[in-house]
N, C-alpha and C positions, 0 to 999 in steps of 0.2 A: 678809114686811109688803107689799100688796095696795094698787095705786093705781092709778088711771083717768084718762086725760086721752086728747085727740083724737090727736095726732102724736109720736111715738115719735122723735126724730133719735138716728141711732147717729153718735158724733164729734163733740167741738167744733172743729174746724177751721174752716176759712173757709166751709165749704161749711154747713157744720150752723151756726154762728154767724148768718151772714146767714139761714139760712133763719131757725133763731128770731125772728129778729127783725120778716123777713115778717112771718112768722105772730102775733107778739106785736103786731104793728103794723092788722093783721086783725079783732085780738078771737079770734085763735084760740088754744085750749089746747095747748101741746108741752110736753115734757121731755127734754130735752138729756143725753145716757150716754154718760161720756168715761171710759177706763179711766186714762187719766193725770191728772196733778196741771196746775193753770192753770202755772206756772211750766215745767212741761217744752212744752207746746202751744204757748204763747204765747213762747219759749227757743229753737224751734227757725230755724237760716236759712236763708229761702226764697226766695220771689219777691221783685222790686224794684221791676216796672214796671205800673202799672194802665190798662187802659184806659180809655176818656171812660165807656163806660158800668159799670163798676163805681165812678168816682168820681162820676157821677153818682145812685147806687143809695145810695151814702155820704152824699149830701146829701141826700136823701131821707128815710131812717132819721135822720137830723140826730145823724150819728157824724161829721160831717168838719169839724170845728172844729180839733184839730190838721192834718189833712190841708191845709188852706188854709192854716194859718200854714207848713209844715214841707215842703210836697209840693214838689217839683222840679215841673215843667209845661214836657214838652218836644214845641217843635210841629216837630221832625223828629228823623232820625237821620242818621247818617255811614253809610258804605260805604268799607272800603279793599281795593284791590287790589295787593297785593305794593308796599305801600308811600304808592302811589296812589290817595288821600282825594275823596270827591266827597257831598255831603249830596242827600238827600232831605225836601223841604220838605211834611211831611205836614200841617200843619195848611192849608196852600195848596191841595194836593189832594182833599183830603176837605168842604170848605165846614168848614174852623174846628176839629176835630176833633182833636186830643190825646192824647197821655199823660203821666201823672205818674212821677216817680220816690218811691215812700216803701214800705219794705218791709215785706214780710207781717208781720215780728213788732210792728211799728208798727199795721198793719192790726188785727192779732191782740187788742193791747192795746186797743184804740179799743173793739172790739165787748163785749171782757168788763168795761171799764169801762160802758158805757154796760147792758149786760148788768144787773151790778151794782145799777145806781140804778133799771134799769126792773121789777126782781126776776123775770127771768126764772132759770128752774128749770134750773139743770145738776148735775147729779149723778159730781163726780169722783171719780178713784179705782176704777172700775166694774171688777171682778175677773170674769174668766168667764159674760160676757157670750152670752145664747142668744137666740134668735130663732126664733119656731114660730107655727104656725096661722098663716103668711103668707098663704095660697089660703083664709082664712076671712073673713067679716065683725069678728071679733075676735081680731089679732092680739096674739101675747102677747112682749113682752121679759122676760128674767131675767139676773138677778146677783148678785153679791154686793157687799154693801157692809162692806167688815172681814169680821167671821166671820155677818155677818144675811143671810138670801138676802132678795132682792129680786124682787118681779112689778109690773110694767105691762101692761095691758091697754089697748089704743089701738086708734084706726081706723085707723091706717094706720104705717107702717115707712118713714123714710126713711136709709137709710145712706149714712152720710158720714163712713166710719173709712175711707177710703184702702184703696190696692193688698193691704196685707197684712189687713183687717178682716174682719168676719165677715159684713157684709152681701151681700157680692157671694158668699162663698160658699153662705150660703142656698139661693142659686137651683139650683132640678133642672137636674142636669148634660144633660140633654138639650133643655132648654131655653137652656142659656147658649150664646153662641159668643165667640170671643173672638178676636181679633184683635192681632195684635205683630209689631214690628220691631226688634231689637236691632242698636243701632249699635256697632261695632268703635273703638269709641275713648271718651274721657270729657273730662270736665273738668275741670281742675285750677284751685279758685279762690282768692284769699286776701281778706281783710280787710281794711283799714290805714286808718288814721285819718292819711289822707294828700290832698289836695284834690284832684279830678278832673282828670284829665290834655286832656278836652274839656271842653265844656257838655251836649254832648248824646253818647250813645253811640257808640260805633265797633265796628263788625263789621268785622275784620279778615281775608280770605283772603291768606294767603303758603303759598311752596313751600314752608314749616314747619309747614304744619299754621293750624289757628283760632287767633283771640287777638281778645277783647274787652274792651274798654274801659267799663267801668258805673260807677255811684256810689251810695251810698244819702242823702248828704247833698252838701253843699259842703262839710263838712274829710274826709267819712270814704270812700271810692273801693274800688269791687270790681272785681276784675279776673279775666278767664279765659284759663287758653290749653287744646287742643286736647293730650291728651295718650293712652298706650297705658292700655289694662285694666290690665296689671301693673306699672306703674309702681309705686312706694314712696315716701310724701310724704315722708319719714325722708331722701329722696335730694335732696330738692329746695330747697335751702337759701333762703332771702330771696332772697340776690343772684344765685344763679340762674336764679331763677322771673324777677325785675326785667329779668335779660340777657334771658331767650327770650322775655318780652314784648313789649322795647321794640323787641326785632328783629322783629320780626310786625309790630307797629304800625306800621314806618315811619319813617324819620327825622324827618316833620315831626310828627305824632305822639308817637311818644319825647320828642326835645326837651321836652315839656310837662309826663311823667312825675315825679310825685315822688315819689321811695321813702321807703321805711321802714319797721318793723318791721313783722312780718304777726300779727293777733290770733286771724286764726283760716284756716285751710287745709285743705281737703278735694281728693277729686275723686269726681266725681259719675257715673254712668254714663249713656246716654244713650238713651232707649229711646220707641216709639209702640207704646200700647196702646187696644183700644175692646173693651169688654164689650156685648154685645148680646143682647137687648133690655133697657132701660135700668128696667124694670118687669115685674115678676112678681105676681100677683094684688094683696096689699096691699102690698108693699114697692116701694120706688123707689129706684133708686141717682141718685149726685149727686157730681159732685169726682174725686179719685184714684179712687174706687171703683169707675169704670165707664170713665173713661180716662187715660192720660198721655202729655203730649209732652214731645218734644226741649225745653230751654229757650232754646233759639236764637229759636223766634216769640215768646215772654213771653207765653203765652195758661194755664198752667198753672192757676194760681188766678184768671184771668180766665175761663175755661172753666166752673169752682166755681160763680163768679157768677151766671152765664148760667143754667145748672142751675136752679138754687135761685131764680131770678128769675122764672124759667118756670113749674117748679114751684111757688111760692108763691102764682100768678095762679090754675093751677090751679086749688090748695085751696082758696083765697077761693072760688073758682065754685061748687066743691061744699059749700061749707058755708051761701055767703052764696043761690045760684040753687038748690040741688038738684042739679045738671049735673055730669054725667060726663066732659064733654064734654073737658075741659079734664086729666084726669088718663089718659083713655083715650088722647089724643095726644100723653102726655107723650114717652114716647120717641122716639115718632119725628119732635117739631118738636128734641127739645135734639139727639138724633143726628146730624140733618139741620147742624146748626152747629157738633156736633165733630166730624163728618168735613172740615170748612172748615178746620177749624183745626185739623185733625190735618197736612190736604193743605198750608197751609202753613208749617208747622211742619219739614215732611219736606222742602220744595221749598227753604228757607232754609238749611236745616239745609246738605242737597245741592249749595249752588253757595257754601259758608264753608268746608266741609271737608274736610281732607284723606282720601281712604280707601284702605286699605292698597292694593284692586284694583287704583286708579287708574295707567294708563298715559300716555302724549302725547297722546293723543288726549281723555281725559276731562278732563285740566288744559287743553285747549285749547278743548275747549269748556263749561269752567268761567269762563276766562278771556273765550270771544264773551260769555254768558250776562252775564256784572256788565256789559260796555262797552255792551254790548245797554241793561241798566239805565241804565245812567250818562247815555244820550244820549237815551232814548224817556219824555217825560211821560206815557208809556199804560202803560207798565211801570211805571214808580216811581208811579200813581195804583194800580194792581194791590197794588204793596209796602204801598202808602199806606193803603189801606181795610183789608187784610185787619189791619196793624199796629196802629192804633187799635181796630179791633175793629168786625167787621161783625154790625149791628142787628138786633135780636132777630128782627123782621119778614122780614128775609135768608135766615133760616133754612125 
């Protein structure tokens, strides 16, 4: 089966689906090719904090109805050092910008529901996806739909298929450069249907390690503790997890923790990763296909959204104005913002976690950094600006 479209999007995660909606709004034809089914993609437990720009885009695309009703708007966040907590008023420090707690699963549901209503073309369960002729003016994507071979000719291919996808691997080895930092610990996270301990997130640095008190709604909590990469989940009963979490959060927050049975428990490794460039020929990379950040800074899905916002503008300029200025500048523009987000996520991780090689000097540097943050409005403004999301123009 042979098909033709303007833009082929590989992957139906946040990057791919936001881009599909952006192109649809501009009248640009696109086909989304996804190797899994909708239930799998929508069911993945991922991020839950949306930057101001992500929320604004959902409103602009007309898919923010549930977000407006169910999302939890946070004007600030909390940092704790050995149980002593202080709040950073992000809204006051950024001219009113906020973040919204709304799970990625909910975002994907909204994107898919709107896609069905708007007739977006999504090819589910696409096996053996292959990209070819990417450095020509007629790239080709092939895959199998069951036993039937499919061929899609297009103007551009956008790789939104994540870290392990085929898109980045299709770039020549002598073109691609990668940068990586693997962290010597992970996050042990649980989901439980209990009310959150605090109205806003709490990032805790304790002598025993990092902890995070987060939430998905007013009745569902998401908690994390730093753990070793060799930990076995089976060794972590709910009681053991709650005891360790409360110890690291400190007595003030621990007194507000409601314990309950967890229904999801997992360990996630942490790493920073960037691939450069984010364009080769007619292939563009976006989202996790191009970069990974540790979750400390809440940047993963938000970076994917900023990538495709820039790319959507560039492709619109190409088709409407017959100008390639935007697509030629996409990689440099996107990477400028990516590296700022990588820097913030690395920094926030470095001042809140315990590293195996830390000695007494390192620990006191951490404590001094957070004490400075507690007392400096300038330092708090820097954190707030990065946390709510730098504007695209700042890239």
